[in-house]
KEKE-3310 file (N, C-alpha, C; in steps of 0.2 Angstrom, whole numbers, plus 5000, padded with zeros to 4 digits):
npx = (5005:5003:5004:5000:4988:4976:4975:4978:4976:4973:4965:4955:4950:4945:4935:4927:4922:4916:4906:4908:4913:4930:4938:4932:4936:4950:4951:4946:4958:4968:4963:4967:4980:4986:4981:4990:5002:5005:5001:5009:5025:5029:5022:5011:4996:4989:4976:4968:4954:4946:4932:4930:4940:4932:4919:4925:4928:4918:4912:4907:4916:4928:4940:4941:4943:4956:4963:4963:4971:4982:4986:4985:4984:4976:4977:4976:4981:4982:4981:4991:5001:5008:5024:5025:5037:5044:5035:5033:5035:5052:5061:5055:5049:5062:5067:5057:5058:5071:5072:5063:5072:5082:5076:5072:5086:5090:5080:5087:5099:5096:5091:5103:5109:5103:5104:5119:5117:5113:5121:5126:5135:5142:5153:5149:5139:5129:5120:5117:5100)
npy = (4992:5011:5026:5037:5035:5039:5050:5046:5044:5035:5026:5034:5034:5019:5020:5030:5023:5010:5016:5019:5023:5031:5027:5015:5007:5008:5001:4988:4985:4985:4973:4964:4966:4963:4950:4943:4948:4938:4926:4924:4921:4929:4937:4928:4923:4906:4899:4910:4919:4931:4931:4926:4935:4947:4944:4941:4954:4961:4968:4967:4967:4975:4965:4968:4981:4984:4977:4983:4995:4990:4984:4970:4954:4940:4923:4906:4901:4908:4924:4936:4950:4966:4970:4966:4963:4975:4979:4970:4954:4944:4952:4961:4953:4946:4958:4958:4944:4947:4957:4950:4940:4949:4956:4942:4940:4950:4950:4938:4942:4951:4943:4935:4947:4952:4940:4938:4954:4949:4944:4934:4922:4916:4907:4901:4892:4896:4896:4901:4905)
npz = (5000:4996:5001:4993:4985:4989:4982:4969:4951:4944:4955:4957:4943:4943:4954:4949:4937:4942:4950:4963:4980:4982:4994:4996:4986:4988:4998:4994:4985:4996:5001:4989:4988:5000:5001:4991:4995:5008:5002:4991:4983:4971:4964:4960:4958:4961:4954:4955:4950:4938:4942:4955:4962:4961:4968:4979:4984:4982:4972:4956:4942:4944:4945:4930:4928:4936:4926:4915:4919:4922:4933:4937:4930:4921:4918:4912:4924:4933:4943:4943:4950:4941:4943:4957:4964:4965:4977:4986:4986:4987:4993:5000:5009:5014:5023:5032:5038:5043:5051:5061:5065:5070:5081:5089:5091:5100:5111:5116:5120:5131:5139:5142:5147:5159:5167:5169:5176:5189:5195:5192:5181:5165:5170:5182:5179:5173:5159:5144:5136)
capx = (4999:5006:5001:4998:4984:4971:4974:4980:4970:4970:4962:4950:4945:4941:4929:4920:4920:4913:4902:4909:4920:4937:4940:4930:4942:4958:4950:4947:4965:4972:4963:4970:4988:4988:4980:4996:5008:5003:5000:5013:5031:5031:5015:5007:4990:4986:4969:4963:4951:4942:4925:4933:4942:4925:4915:4930:4930:4911:4911:4907:4919:4933:4944:4941:4946:4963:4966:4963:4977:4989:4987:4984:4985:4975:4979:4974:4986:4979:4981:4997:5000:5011:5029:5025:5043:5044:5031:5030:5039:5057:5064:5051:5049:5069:5065:5051:5059:5076:5068:5061:5077:5084:5071:5073:5092:5089:5077:5093:5104:5093:5089:5108:5113:5099:5110:5125:5119:5110:5127:5127:5139:5144:5158:5146:5135:5122:5119:5113:5095)
capy = (5001:5018:5033:5044:5030:5043:5055:5042:5045:5026:5024:5038:5031:5015:5022:5034:5017:5007:5020:5017:5028:5029:5025:5008:5004:5009:4995:4983:4986:4984:4966:4960:4966:4959:4943:4942:4947:4934:4919:4923:4926:4933:4941:4925:4919:4902:4899:4916:4923:4937:4930:4925:4942:4951:4942:4942:4961:4963:4974:4966:4972:4976:4964:4970:4988:4984:4974:4989:4999:4987:4982:4964:4951:4935:4920:4899:4898:4912:4931:4939:4956:4965:4972:4962:4962:4982:4983:4966:4950:4944:4958:4963:4945:4946:4962:4956:4940:4949:4962:4945:4937:4954:4955:4936:4941:4956:4946:4932:4946:4953:4938:4935:4953:4950:4936:4944:4958:4946:4941:4925:4922:4910:4904:4899:4886:4897:4893:4906:4904)
capz = (5001:4995:5004:4988:4984:4990:4975:4962:4946:4942:4959:4954:4938:4945:4957:4945:4932:4946:4954:4971:4985:4981:4998:4996:4982:4991:5003:4990:4983:5001:5001:4984:4989:5007:4999:4987:4999:5012:4997:4985:4984:4967:4962:4956:4963:4957:4954:4957:4943:4939:4946:4962:4966:4962:4973:4986:4986:4982:4966:4948:4936:4949:4942:4923:4930:4938:4923:4911:4920:4922:4941:4938:4923:4923:4912:4913:4928:4939:4942:4943:4951:4940:4948:4964:4967:4969:4982:4992:4985:4992:4997:5007:5013:5018:5027:5036:5042:5045:5058:5066:5067:5074:5088:5095:5095:5107:5118:5120:5123:5136:5144:5145:5151:5165:5170:5171:5181:5195:5198:5189:5174:5161:5174:5187:5177:5170:5151:5137:5131)
cpx = (5006:5002:4997:4993:4977:4968:4976:4974:4967:4965:4955:4946:4940:4933:4925:4919:4915:4906:4903:4915:4925:4941:4938:4934:4947:4957:4951:4954:4969:4969:4966:4976:4989:4987:4988:5001:5010:5004:5005:5020:5034:5027:5008:5002:4987:4980:4964:4960:4947:4937:4927:4936:4935:4922:4917:4928:4921:4909:4912:4912:4927:4941:4948:4945:4953:4965:4968:4969:4982:4990:4986:4983:4982:4977:4977:4977:4981:4980:4988:4998:5008:5017:5028:5031:5046:5043:5031:5036:5046:5061:5061:5052:5056:5068:5062:5055:5068:5076:5066:5067:5081:5080:5071:5082:5093:5087:5082:5098:5102:5093:5096:5112:5108:5103:5115:5123:5113:5116:5129:5132:5140:5149:5154:5140:5129:5121:5115:5107:5095)
cpy = (5006:5022:5036:5039:5034:5046:5053:5042:5040:5024:5028:5036:5025:5016:5025:5027:5011:5009:5019:5022:5026:5026:5018:5006:5004:5001:4989:4982:4982:4976:4961:4961:4961:4952:4940:4944:4942:4925:4919:4926:4928:4934:4936:4922:4915:4901:4905:4918:4927:4938:4931:4933:4944:4949:4942:4950:4965:4968:4969:4971:4975:4973:4967:4978:4988:4981:4980:4995:4996:4984:4975:4960:4942:4930:4913:4899:4903:4919:4932:4947:4960:4969:4971:4963:4969:4982:4976:4961:4948:4949:4961:4957:4945:4950:4960:4951:4942:4953:4956:4943:4942:4952:4949:4937:4946:4951:4942:4936:4949:4949:4936:4941:4953:4946:4937:4949:4955:4943:4935:4924:4914:4903:4900:4893:4888:4898:4899:4901:4903)
cpz = (5000:4998:4998:4985:4984:4986:4970:4955:4945:4949:4958:4949:4939:4948:4954:4940:4937:4950:4962:4974:4984:4989:5000:4991:4983:4995:4998:4989:4990:5002:4998:4986:4996:5006:4996:4991:5005:5007:4993:4986:4977:4962:4960:4962:4959:4957:4954:4949:4942:4942:4952:4964:4966:4968:4981:4988:4985:4976:4961:4945:4939:4945:4935:4924:4931:4931:4917:4911:4923:4928:4942:4932:4928:4917:4915:4922:4935:4938:4945:4945:4949:4944:4955:4967:4969:4976:4986:4990:4989:4995:5001:5013:5017:5023:5034:5039:5045:5053:5064:5069:5072:5082:5093:5097:5100:5112:5119:5123:5130:5141:5147:5150:5159:5170:5174:5177:5187:5199:5196:5183:5171:5166:5179:5186:5173:5161:5149:5137:5124)
residu = (UNK:UNK:UNK:UNK:UNK:UNK:UNK:UNK:UNK:UNK:UNK:UNK:UNK:UNK:UNK:UNK:UNK:UNK:UNK:UNK:UNK:UNK:UNK:UNK:UNK:UNK:UNK:UNK:UNK:UNK:UNK:UNK:UNK:UNK:UNK:UNK:UNK:UNK:UNK:UNK:UNK:UNK:UNK:UNK:UNK:UNK:UNK:UNK:UNK:UNK:UNK:UNK:UNK:UNK:UNK:UNK:UNK:UNK:UNK:UNK:UNK:UNK:UNK:UNK:UNK:UNK:UNK:UNK:UNK:UNK:UNK:UNK:UNK:UNK:UNK:UNK:UNK:UNK:UNK:UNK:UNK:UNK:UNK:UNK:UNK:UNK:UNK:UNK:UNK:UNK:UNK:UNK:UNK:UNK:UNK:UNK:UNK:UNK:UNK:UNK:UNK:UNK:UNK:UNK:UNK:UNK:UNK:UNK:UNK:UNK:UNK:UNK:UNK:UNK:UNK:UNK:UNK:UNK:UNK:UNK:UNK:UNK:UNK:UNK:UNK:UNK:UNK:UNK:UNK)
# end
């Protein structure tokens, strides 16, 4: 999600063509992109077609409008989010995984430091967690 979606002309176009509020369209886009982020590493959502997506967001024609502006492509295999790697993809996944790994390391270091402050050390037989 980008903060500038609220005034993106493509969002306004989709909203006007579907006779929906642009904030509702942004919510539908969030639902699609969150699903892609959760269930895809490369932007391909196998088995997703226009009918399923339209039902999921509750707007007939939503998929068609996204296709017209280049925000989704459908094939026999499923749906693809173009330029997915720029916004989600592997690099974003790696950043999230790296952040989680660093948080876990910091927690271990805090626990270890706490044991040292209690007057215990590794030499006293206290094993790090």
